[in-house]
C-alpha positions as CSV (number, residue, x, y, z in Angstrom):
1,M,-126.3,20.5,50.0
2,T,-129.9,20.6,48.0
3,P,-130.0,23.4,44.2
4,I,-132.1,25.7,45.0
5,I,-134.0,24.6,41.6
6,D,-134.6,21.8,42.6
7,T,-136.7,22.5,45.8
8,W,-138.5,24.5,43.7
9,Y,-139.8,21.6,41.4
10,D,-139.7,19.7,44.1
11,V,-141.2,21.1,46.2
12,Y,-143.9,23.9,44.3
13,A,-144.1,20.9,41.2
14,H,-145.3,19.1,44.4
15,A,-147.4,20.4,46.3
16,L,-148.3,24.1,45.4
17,F,-149.9,22.0,41.8
18,G,-152.1,19.1,41.1
19,R,-155.6,18.5,43.3
20,S,-153.6,20.0,46.0
21,V,-154.3,23.5,45.4
22,R,-158.0,23.9,45.4
23,S,-158.0,22.3,49.0
24,A,-154.9,24.2,49.6
25,L,-156.9,27.9,48.3
26,V,-160.3,27.6,50.4
27,Y,-158.4,26.8,52.9
28,D,-156.6,29.8,53.1
29,L,-159.6,31.6,52.4
30,L,-161.8,29.7,55.3
31,Y,-159.2,30.3,58.0
32,K,-158.7,33.4,56.9
33,A,-163.0,33.8,57.0
34,V,-163.0,32.4,60.4
35,G,-159.8,34.6,62.3
36,A,-161.8,37.8,61.5
37,T,-164.6,37.0,62.6
38,L,-163.9,34.6,65.6
39,L,-159.6,34.1,66.6
40,A,-159.2,38.0,66.0
41,P,-162.5,39.3,68.0
42,L,-161.0,36.7,70.8
43,G,-157.8,38.0,70.5
44,A,-159.0,41.7,71.3
45,W,-161.8,40.5,74.0
46,V,-159.1,39.2,75.7
47,L,-156.5,42.3,75.5
48,Q,-159.1,44.6,76.2
49,R,-159.6,42.8,78.9
50,L,-155.6,42.6,79.9
51,I,-155.3,47.2,79.2
52,N,-158.7,47.6,81.9
53,T,-156.5,45.9,84.4
54,S,-154.6,49.4,84.5
55,G,-156.7,51.5,85.2
56,A,-157.2,54.3,82.6
57,V,-157.0,55.2,78.9
58,S,-153.6,56.0,77.9
59,V,-153.1,57.9,74.8
60,T,-149.8,60.0,75.7
61,N,-146.3,58.8,75.2
62,E,-145.4,58.6,78.9
63,A,-149.1,57.0,79.6
64,I,-148.5,54.0,77.7
65,A,-144.5,53.9,78.7
66,G,-145.6,54.2,82.1
67,F,-148.5,50.6,80.7
68,L,-145.8,48.7,78.7
69,V,-143.6,48.8,81.8
70,S,-145.5,47.6,84.6
71,L,-146.5,43.7,84.9
72,P,-149.6,44.0,82.9
73,G,-148.3,45.7,80.0
74,L,-145.7,43.5,79.8
75,A,-148.1,40.9,79.4
76,F,-150.6,42.4,77.3
77,V,-147.1,42.7,75.5
78,L,-146.6,39.2,75.2
79,L,-149.8,37.9,74.8
80,T,-150.0,40.8,72.0
81,A,-147.3,38.7,70.6
82,A,-148.9,35.6,70.7
83,L,-151.6,35.4,69.8
84,G,-150.5,37.4,66.5
85,L,-148.4,34.7,65.8
86,T,-150.4,31.6,67.2
87,S,-153.5,32.5,64.2
88,F,-150.6,33.0,62.2
89,Y,-149.1,29.5,62.5
90,A,-152.3,28.2,62.2
91,E,-152.9,29.3,59.5
92,L,-149.4,27.9,57.6
93,A,-150.1,24.9,59.5
94,G,-153.1,24.0,58.0
95,L,-151.4,24.6,54.8
96,M,-148.3,22.1,56.4
97,H,-150.7,19.5,56.8
98,I,-152.1,20.0,53.0
99,A,-148.6,20.0,51.0
100,A,-147.6,16.4,53.9
101,G,-150.7,15.3,52.4
102,A,-149.6,15.8,48.4
103,G,-146.5,14.5,49.1
104,R,-147.5,11.4,50.0
105,G,-149.9,11.3,47.7
106,R,-153.3,11.4,49.4
107,P,-154.6,15.0,48.9
108,V,-156.2,16.4,52.4
109,S,-159.9,18.0,52.4
110,W,-159.9,21.6,53.2
111,R,-161.8,20.4,56.1
112,D,-159.9,17.7,57.1
113,A,-156.3,20.5,57.3
114,L,-159.1,23.2,59.3
115,A,-160.1,20.7,62.0
116,T,-156.6,19.8,62.1
117,A,-154.9,23.2,62.6
118,L,-158.0,24.3,64.7
119,A,-156.6,21.2,67.4
120,A,-153.4,22.4,67.5
121,L,-154.3,25.5,68.2
122,P,-153.7,24.7,72.6
123,R,-150.0,24.3,71.6
124,L,-149.1,26.2,68.8
125,L,-150.0,28.5,71.4
126,Q,-147.5,27.5,73.9
127,L,-145.2,27.5,70.8
128,A,-145.7,31.7,70.5
129,L,-146.4,32.4,74.0
130,W,-142.5,30.6,74.5
131,Q,-141.3,32.2,71.0
132,A,-143.0,35.5,72.6
133,G,-141.3,35.3,75.8
134,I,-137.3,34.6,74.5
135,L,-137.7,37.5,71.6
136,L,-139.3,39.9,74.7
137,A,-136.1,38.8,77.5
138,W,-133.2,40.0,74.4
139,L,-135.4,42.9,72.9
140,L,-135.8,44.8,76.2
141,P,-132.4,45.2,77.3
142,L,-131.5,47.1,73.7
143,A,-134.9,48.9,74.4
144,A,-133.4,49.5,77.5
145,V,-130.3,51.9,75.7
146,A,-132.3,52.9,73.2
147,V,-134.6,54.9,76.3
148,G,-131.3,55.8,77.6
149,V,-129.6,57.2,74.6
150,Y,-132.6,59.4,74.2
151,Q,-132.3,61.0,77.8
152,G,-128.3,61.4,77.6
153,L,-128.2,62.6,74.3
154,L,-131.5,64.6,73.2
155,G,-133.3,65.4,76.2
156,A,-131.7,68.7,76.4
157,H,-133.8,70.3,74.2
158,D,-137.4,70.5,72.7
159,I,-137.2,67.0,69.8
160,N,-138.7,69.0,67.1
161,W,-135.0,71.4,67.2
162,Y,-133.2,68.2,66.4
163,L,-135.2,67.3,63.8
164,A,-135.0,71.2,62.2
165,E,-131.2,70.9,62.7
166,R,-130.3,68.0,62.5
167,P,-127.1,68.8,65.0
168,P,-124.4,65.9,65.7
169,A,-125.5,64.8,69.3
170,F,-129.0,64.7,67.5
171,L,-126.9,61.8,64.2
172,V,-124.6,60.5,66.7
173,A,-127.8,59.3,68.8
174,L,-129.6,58.0,65.4
175,G,-126.7,56.4,64.7
176,I,-126.5,54.3,67.8
177,G,-130.6,53.8,67.2
178,A,-129.7,52.0,63.7
179,V,-127.0,49.8,65.3
180,L,-129.5,48.5,68.1
181,A,-131.8,48.1,64.9
182,L,-129.5,45.8,63.9
183,A,-128.5,44.2,66.7
184,A,-132.4,43.8,67.4
185,L,-132.2,42.1,63.1
186,V,-129.7,40.4,64.2
187,I,-131.2,39.0,67.5
188,L,-134.5,38.0,65.0
189,L,-133.2,36.1,62.4
190,R,-130.7,33.9,64.2
191,Y,-133.3,32.5,66.4
192,L,-136.9,32.6,63.5
193,I,-134.3,30.6,61.4
194,A,-132.8,28.6,64.9
195,W,-137.0,27.9,65.2
196,A,-137.1,27.0,61.8
197,L,-139.8,23.6,62.0
198,A,-141.0,24.3,65.2
199,V,-144.9,24.3,64.1
200,P,-144.2,21.0,61.7
201,L,-142.8,19.9,65.2
202,C,-145.3,20.3,67.2
203,L,-147.7,19.6,64.6
204,Y,-146.5,15.8,64.2
205,A,-143.8,13.8,66.5
206,G,-140.5,14.5,66.9
207,G,-137.2,12.6,66.0
208,P,-136.0,10.5,63.2
209,D,-136.2,8.1,64.7
210,G,-140.2,8.4,65.3
211,G,-138.8,7.5,69.0
212,D,-142.1,9.2,70.5
213,I,-144.7,7.7,68.1
214,G,-147.1,5.2,70.9
215,Q,-145.6,7.8,74.1
216,G,-149.8,8.6,74.2
217,R,-150.7,12.2,74.0
218,R,-146.8,13.6,73.1
219,S,-147.0,11.9,69.8
220,E,-149.9,14.2,68.8
221,G,-146.9,16.6,68.1
222,R,-144.0,18.1,70.0
223,R,-144.9,21.1,72.4
224,G,-143.9,24.8,72.2
225,R,-140.1,25.0,75.0
226,E,-139.5,21.3,73.7
227,A,-140.2,22.1,70.2
228,L,-138.3,25.3,69.8
229,R,-135.3,23.0,71.8
230,R,-135.5,19.7,68.9
231,S,-135.5,22.5,66.3
232,A,-132.1,24.2,67.1
233,E,-131.1,20.8,67.6
234,L,-131.5,19.7,64.4
235,L,-130.9,22.9,62.2
236,R,-127.0,23.2,64.1
237,G,-124.7,23.4,61.6
238,R,-127.7,23.3,58.6
239,R,-128.5,27.6,59.1
240,W,-127.5,28.8,55.8
241,R,-129.6,26.0,54.6
242,A,-133.0,27.1,56.6
243,F,-132.2,30.6,55.8
244,R,-132.2,29.5,51.8
245,V,-135.4,28.1,51.8
246,V,-137.2,29.8,54.7
247,V,-136.5,33.1,53.7
248,L,-135.0,34.1,50.7
249,N,-137.4,31.4,49.4
250,P,-140.5,33.3,50.6
251,L,-138.9,36.7,50.4
252,L,-138.4,35.7,46.6
253,A,-142.7,35.2,45.9
254,L,-143.0,38.2,48.2
255,A,-141.3,40.3,46.2
256,V,-142.6,38.5,42.5
257,S,-146.1,39.3,44.6
258,A,-145.5,42.8,44.9
259,L,-144.4,43.0,41.3
260,V,-147.6,41.4,39.2
261,L,-149.9,43.5,42.0
262,W,-148.5,47.1,41.7
263,L,-148.4,46.3,37.7
264,A,-152.2,45.3,37.7
265,D,-152.6,48.2,39.8
266,A,-150.6,49.9,36.8
267,A,-152.6,48.3,34.1
268,L,-156.2,49.5,35.2
269,G,-155.4,52.5,36.6
270,L,-153.6,53.1,32.5
271,L,-157.0,51.8,31.5
272,L,-159.7,53.5,34.0
273,R,-157.6,56.7,32.5
274,P,-159.4,57.6,29.0
275,I,-163.1,56.1,30.3
276,D,-165.0,58.7,30.3
277,G,-168.5,59.2,31.4
278,A,-170.0,58.7,35.3
279,R,-171.6,55.9,34.9
280,A,-169.7,54.0,32.4
281,L,-166.7,54.9,34.9
282,V,-168.2,53.5,38.4
283,V,-168.9,50.3,36.6
284,A,-165.1,50.4,35.0
285,T,-163.9,51.3,38.2
286,A,-165.9,48.5,40.5
287,L,-164.8,46.0,38.2
288,A,-160.9,46.5,38.7
289,V,-161.6,47.5,42.4
290,V,-163.3,43.3,42.3
291,L,-160.7,42.4,40.5
292,L,-157.1,44.0,42.2
293,A,-158.7,42.0,45.4
294,A,-159.3,38.7,43.8
295,L,-155.5,39.2,43.0
296,A,-154.7,39.4,46.1
297,V,-156.2,37.8,47.6
298,L,-154.1,35.0,45.6
299,L,-151.1,36.5,45.3
300,S,-151.4,36.2,49.4
301,F,-151.9,32.4,49.3
302,F,-149.4,32.3,47.1
303,V,-146.9,33.7,49.1
304,M,-148.1,31.5,52.7
305,A,-148.4,28.4,50.5
306,V,-144.6,29.2,49.6
307,L,-144.0,29.3,53.5
308,A,-145.9,27.0,54.3
309,V,-144.1,24.0,51.7
310,S,-140.6,25.0,52.2
311,I,-141.1,24.4,55.4
312,M,-142.2,21.3,55.6
313,H,-139.4,19.6,52.7
314,L,-137.2,21.8,54.8
315,Y,-137.9,19.1,57.8
316,L,-138.9,16.7,55.6
317,S,-135.2,16.6,54.0
318,V,-133.7,17.2,57.5
319,M,-135.4,14.8,58.9
320,D,-134.4,12.3,56.2
321,L,-137.4,10.8,55.1
322,D,-139.3,11.0,52.1
323,G,-142.5,11.7,52.6
324,L,-144.3,11.4,56.4
325,P,-144.6,8.3,58.1
326,D,-148.0,6.7,58.8
327,E,-147.7,6.9,62.4
328,R,-147.1,10.3,62.3
329,W,-149.6,11.0,60.1
330,R,-152.5,9.8,61.7
331,T,-151.3,11.1,65.0
332,A,-151.9,14.3,64.1
333,A,-154.5,14.6,61.2
334,R,-158.0,15.2,62.2
335,T,-161.3,14.5,60.0
336,A,-164.1,16.8,59.9
337,S,-167.5,16.5,58.1
338,V,-168.9,19.3,57.1
339,P,-173.0,19.1,55.3
340,R,-173.3,20.9,52.4
341,W,-176.1,22.4,53.2
342,V,-174.1,24.1,56.6
343,I,-172.2,25.2,54.0
344,A,-174.0,26.8,51.5
345,G,-175.6,28.9,54.7
346,V,-173.1,30.0,56.0
347,L,-172.1,31.2,52.3
348,L,-175.4,32.8,52.1
349,L,-175.3,34.3,55.4
350,L,-171.3,35.8,55.0
351,V,-173.6,37.8,51.4
352,L,-176.1,38.7,53.4
353,S,-173.8,40.4,56.5
354,A,-171.2,41.9,53.0
355,G,-175.4,44.0,52.1
356,A,-176.2,44.8,55.1
357,L,-172.1,46.7,56.1
358,A,-172.6,47.9,53.0
359,A,-176.1,49.0,53.3
360,L,-174.6,51.0,56.6
361,T,-171.5,51.9,55.3
362,L,-173.3,53.9,52.6
363,S,-176.0,54.8,55.2
364,D,-173.4,56.5,57.6
365,L,-170.8,57.8,54.4
366,K,-170.7,61.8,54.6
367,L,-168.3,61.8,51.7
368,G,-166.7,65.3,53.1
369,R,-169.5,67.5,53.2
370,Q,-169.2,68.9,56.3
371,T,-165.6,69.1,56.9
372,L,-164.0,71.9,58.1
373,V,-159.8,73.6,57.8
374,T,-158.2,74.0,60.8
375,A,-154.9,76.5,59.8
376,H,-151.6,74.4,61.9
377,R,-150.6,76.8,64.1
378,G,-152.0,79.2,61.8
379,S,-151.2,79.3,58.4
380,S,-147.4,77.9,59.1
381,A,-146.3,77.2,55.4
382,V,-145.6,81.1,54.8
383,A,-145.4,82.4,58.5
384,P,-144.1,82.6,60.8
385,E,-145.7,79.1,63.2
386,N,-148.4,80.3,65.9
387,T,-147.6,84.0,65.9
388,L,-150.6,86.7,64.4
389,A,-149.2,87.0,61.4
390,A,-149.8,83.5,60.9
391,L,-153.7,83.8,62.6
392,Y,-154.2,87.3,59.8
393,Q,-153.2,84.5,56.8
394,A,-155.6,81.3,57.9
395,S,-158.2,83.9,57.3
396,A,-156.8,85.1,54.4
397,D,-156.7,81.6,53.1
398,G,-159.9,80.7,53.6
399,A,-159.2,78.5,56.7
400,D,-162.1,77.8,59.1
401,F,-160.4,77.4,62.6
402,A,-156.2,77.8,63.4
403,E,-154.7,75.8,65.3
404,I,-152.3,77.5,68.2
405,D,-150.3,75.7,71.0
406,V,-151.3,77.1,74.7
407,Q,-148.0,76.8,77.2
408,E,-147.1,79.2,81.2
409,T,-144.2,81.2,81.3
410,A,-142.7,81.4,84.6
411,D,-144.1,84.5,85.6
412,G,-147.6,82.3,84.3
413,A,-148.9,84.3,81.4
414,L,-150.3,82.1,78.5
415,V,-148.1,82.1,74.8
416,L,-148.3,81.2,71.2
417,L,-146.5,78.4,71.2
418,H,-145.4,74.7,70.6
419,D,-141.9,73.6,71.3
420,Q,-140.6,73.8,75.3
421,D,-138.2,75.6,74.4
422,L,-136.7,78.5,71.4
423,M,-133.9,76.7,69.8
424,R,-135.8,76.0,66.9
425,V,-138.0,79.4,66.6
426,A,-135.6,81.1,67.6
427,G,-132.0,79.5,68.6
428,I,-132.2,79.9,71.5
429,A,-132.1,77.4,74.2
430,T,-134.3,78.8,76.9
431,N,-136.9,76.5,78.3
432,I,-140.3,79.3,78.5
433,W,-140.7,77.6,81.9
434,D,-138.3,79.5,82.7
435,A,-138.8,83.1,81.3
436,K,-141.1,85.7,81.7
437,L,-143.4,87.1,79.5
438,A,-141.2,90.3,79.0
439,D,-137.7,88.2,78.6
440,L,-140.0,86.6,75.8
441,R,-141.5,89.5,74.6
442,M,-138.1,90.5,72.8
443,V,-137.8,86.9,70.8
444,D,-137.5,87.5,67.2
445,V,-138.9,85.0,66.2
446,G,-140.7,86.4,62.4
447,S,-136.2,86.8,60.8
448,R,-136.1,82.8,60.3
449,V,-139.2,82.9,57.8
450,G,-138.2,85.3,56.2
451,P,-137.8,89.5,56.1
452,E,-140.3,91.0,56.2
453,F,-141.6,88.7,59.0
454,A,-139.4,90.9,61.3
455,G,-139.6,91.7,64.5
456,E,-142.7,89.5,64.9
457,R,-142.8,88.3,68.5
458,I,-144.5,85.9,70.2
459,P,-147.8,86.4,71.2
460,T,-150.5,86.3,74.4
461,L,-153.3,84.0,74.2
462,D,-155.6,87.1,74.8
463,E,-153.7,88.8,71.5
464,A,-154.7,86.4,69.7
465,L,-158.1,85.9,70.3
466,T,-158.4,90.0,69.5
467,A,-156.9,89.6,66.6
468,A,-159.0,85.7,65.7
469,G,-161.3,88.2,64.8
470,R,-164.3,85.2,62.6
471,L,-161.6,82.1,63.2
472,G,-162.2,79.8,65.4
473,L,-159.8,78.7,67.4
474,N,-158.7,74.9,68.1
475,I,-156.1,76.1,71.4
476,E,-154.6,73.4,72.5
477,L,-153.1,73.3,76.4
478,K,-149.6,72.3,76.0
479,Y,-147.4,70.9,79.2
480,N,-144.3,69.9,79.3
481,G,-144.6,68.6,82.3
482,H,-144.5,71.8,84.4
483,D,-148.6,73.6,85.1
484,Q,-149.1,76.3,87.2
485,R,-152.2,76.3,86.0
486,L,-152.6,76.2,82.8
487,A,-156.8,75.0,82.4
488,E,-157.7,77.8,84.4
489,R,-156.1,80.5,82.8
490,V,-157.7,79.1,79.4
491,V,-160.8,79.1,80.1
492,E,-161.0,82.1,82.0
493,A,-159.2,84.0,78.4
494,V,-161.9,81.9,76.7
495,Q,-164.3,83.0,79.0
496,S,-162.9,86.5,79.0
497,A,-163.1,87.1,75.4
498,D,-166.7,85.9,75.2
499,C,-165.6,83.0,72.5
500,I,-167.3,80.0,73.5
501,Q,-168.9,79.1,71.1
502,R,-165.8,79.5,69.0
503,C,-163.0,77.3,70.6
504,I,-162.2,74.2,70.8
505,I,-159.9,73.0,73.7
506,T,-157.9,69.7,73.1
507,S,-154.1,68.4,74.9
508,L,-152.8,65.4,75.4
509,N,-153.6,65.4,78.7
510,S,-156.6,64.4,79.3
511,D,-156.2,65.5,82.9
512,G,-155.9,68.8,81.9
513,L,-159.3,68.0,79.3
514,A,-161.1,66.9,82.3
515,R,-159.8,70.1,83.9
516,V,-161.4,72.5,81.4
517,R,-165.2,70.3,81.3
518,E,-165.3,70.5,84.8
519,L,-164.2,74.6,84.9
520,A,-166.5,75.1,81.6
521,P,-168.8,72.4,80.1
522,G,-170.1,74.6,77.6
523,I,-166.1,74.9,76.2
524,R,-165.9,71.6,73.9
525,I,-162.7,70.0,74.5
526,G,-160.9,66.7,72.6
527,Q,-158.3,64.1,73.2
528,I,-155.7,64.7,71.1
529,L,-153.7,60.7,70.2
530,T,-150.7,59.4,68.9
531,V,-151.2,55.9,69.8
532,A,-153.0,54.8,72.1
533,L,-154.2,52.1,74.4
534,G,-157.4,51.2,75.6
535,D,-161.1,52.7,73.5
536,P,-160.8,56.5,74.2
537,R,-163.8,56.9,73.1
538,G,-165.4,56.5,76.8
539,L,-163.8,59.2,77.5
540,D,-165.4,62.4,78.5
541,I,-164.5,64.6,75.5
542,D,-166.3,66.0,72.6
543,L,-163.4,65.2,69.8
544,L,-160.9,63.0,68.8
545,S,-157.8,65.1,66.9
546,M,-156.0,62.0,65.6
547,N,-152.7,61.6,63.2
548,Q,-154.0,60.7,59.9
549,A,-152.2,57.5,59.6
550,Q,-154.7,56.3,62.0
551,V,-157.9,57.4,60.7
552,T,-160.0,54.9,58.1
553,P,-164.1,55.7,56.9
554,A,-164.5,52.6,60.3
555,V,-162.9,55.0,62.8
556,V,-164.7,58.9,61.4
557,R,-168.0,55.8,61.6
558,A,-167.1,54.5,65.0
559,N,-166.2,58.4,66.1
560,R,-169.6,59.2,64.7
561,R,-171.2,56.8,66.8
562,A,-170.2,57.2,70.3
563,G,-171.0,60.6,69.0
564,L,-167.6,62.2,69.2
565,R,-165.9,64.8,66.5
566,T,-163.4,62.8,64.1
567,H,-159.9,65.8,63.9
568,V,-157.4,64.5,61.3
569,W,-154.4,66.1,61.6
570,T,-151.1,67.0,60.2
571,V,-153.0,66.7,56.1
572,D,-150.4,68.0,53.9
573,R,-150.6,66.6,50.8
574,E,-153.1,67.4,48.9
575,V,-154.0,63.3,47.8
576,D,-153.6,62.7,51.2
577,M,-157.1,66.2,51.5
578,A,-158.9,64.5,48.8
579,R,-158.5,61.4,50.8
580,M,-159.9,62.4,54.8
581,L,-162.6,63.9,52.6
582,D,-163.3,61.0,50.9
583,Y,-163.5,59.1,54.9
584,G,-165.7,62.2,55.7
585,V,-164.2,63.8,58.5
586,D,-165.0,66.6,60.3
587,N,-162.2,68.8,60.6
588,I,-159.3,68.9,58.5
589,I,-155.6,70.4,60.0
590,T,-153.0,71.6,57.8
591,N,-150.0,73.7,57.0
592,R,-151.7,74.6,53.9
593,P,-155.0,75.7,54.9
594,G,-156.3,77.3,51.0
595,A,-154.9,74.7,49.0
596,L,-157.2,72.3,51.3
597,R,-159.9,75.0,51.2
598,A,-159.5,74.6,47.5
599,I,-160.2,71.1,46.7
600,I,-163.2,71.9,48.9
601,D,-165.0,73.9,46.5
602,A,-163.8,71.5,44.3
603,R,-166.1,69.4,44.9
604,A,-169.2,71.4,46.6
605,G,-170.4,71.3,42.9
606,L,-170.2,66.8,42.9
607,A,-173.1,64.8,43.3
608,D,-173.1,62.8,45.9
609,G,-172.1,59.3,43.6
610,E,-169.3,61.3,41.6
611,L,-168.0,62.1,44.9
612,L,-168.3,58.3,45.5
613,L,-166.9,57.7,42.8
614,L,-163.0,59.7,43.3
615,A,-163.4,57.8,46.5
616,L,-163.3,53.8,45.2
617,G,-161.3,54.8,42.1
618,R,-158.6,57.2,43.8
619,K,-156.1,55.4,44.3
620,L,-156.5,53.1,40.7
621,R,-156.5,56.2,39.0
622,E,-153.5,58.3,40.4
């Protein structure tokens, strides 16, 4: 077995340095550009057409789960995985072709590498489809077991109670989930190691005796299923070697790259901190961002190159070849000639496109000038959530809105409560749809928060509308699978209180929102998103209420162009508040409205240029 130090010397010194490195770097950059401008949009279009066959936008966990277990949903998962793998393999194939050429003493131009990789796309797609299908067949039963464990152990009460209290059943479910995750990891590693040679086998003809040469089109490389089978045969008894070369090697390169990028980020941050003066800081920040971006691109190329040459090294050593034979090279290699004026034109087009995109981005940037503050369930970091005390505290903290959760009792009353039962807020295992209002009035939901809130009760929506005063209310419809006339009753309450202009109605349930729109077109409505399949911007709504992990400047701009406002939840860290303000979101939902109001007030005296500077340099200076 070749020592690891020999692998580093033979492979990296041979393929990553010398005349090949420039071709490999140019190829990698151009392939990423082609992928971003052609392959990714094409794949997204195909997947969007498939999603549309479901007939509706899926925005709730239940709806998405229902879609994913349908035939279109399974096809969506399969194609999503396959298209992602195909793009990754095509990038890898070009770098492996350059590495193979370096090993033969024949440098490969980036044009030829790109042509060879694109010519191999049909075979790589077939390979990726087989891989995704096999892995899906193994992982689906594990997912089914996980769903069964969740329903069996965590289905008795609201999930928020389990997360807060962590009873034995929760810990058992967590342990079983860890075992299932470990089993999934073992399955993935086992197959990915067995398939380590599949990509070069798709590029170049297969057997060690060159037996595929001269057999027509098959000599261009093995097809998907055949490449998987042949790779497993070749690596039988060599799995540890394959793991060491094509897993540990790239992981080491990835760790080194991450460390270098972290050190560079820290060093630039230290250099920026003592700089004083807006103009000097703008220039320094711009240079730092450019340097970090260039370094990230180089390190990304380094990791991909290490993986590519590691696989080629394993392929040649397992096939007992000193270098790729001429026959195999000729059957796989493609040549391409791109005139210089075409390259110059493409570069000019990229520069112009980047300038236009930058201008469009800056013209659409709001920088948090009009961002409103919503207290999540009232000021729930201080007062008991969804109570009148929380509403009073939200007003004192300077919030513009308070978000409240509303659901129906057994006798049709509208009460403020987030969970489906009282376990988390009062330690009582009573479902709201089984309780009457008079029974809920007896429950103390304040003592658990603090003695000063002892005796705090669950309020009705009518009481909340009266107590809100100047506060706007974001009323979330909570169905929990039990609906009598929730949308109708909430609309009636809002209209009776004459609060249409200062109320927003939101929900995960798109049918409930459609009913609100039908009953009262003047009330603003918003779709709450955790995850979504399809484009929710096509719904008849006024805003999207999104998890902060989903929100980027591009998402905010896309929402705004669709005529939708962007509300973001639940943002409690000050660094996240500042970032959302930088993105220009319309409304931030937080448990700490006082802290958010202080940040907004502090930014009010800054010019747009200073706010833009803060947005650019935030990550470096933190």
